[in-house]
C-alpha angles and dihedrals in degrees: 000000000000122000106266093187095105093048093048092048089052092047092050090050094050091047094049093048094048092053095036097055110082125168122251116275110257092209131036131157090275102034129051139037132305133173115212124191109215131195112241089233093067097031096112096055094041091052090058089046091052093049093049093047092050092048091052093045111032093181090061123087119193117189114196122205117193123216144135119293090248094053092046093054092043090054090049094050091045091054094238090120135028104201130044135170119207139160096228130064123253 
């Protein structure tokens, strides 16, 4: 029988490279896109926060939607939005 060591080494390297190479994540906490529903009562403060965040992290895009607190909470519970900012506790 021939020595299969070089072939097995080559096979192990190919397998490890194929599983080890993952693409770059398209969204991280500081890169990507998020939509936030904001209660009208806190909108001035959140607008400033959004501008500052986007200046610090140019690859991030934050879209703000303004609504009543009741509508923001309803959208969160209905799973139509993942992030809300309100002035009252849940």
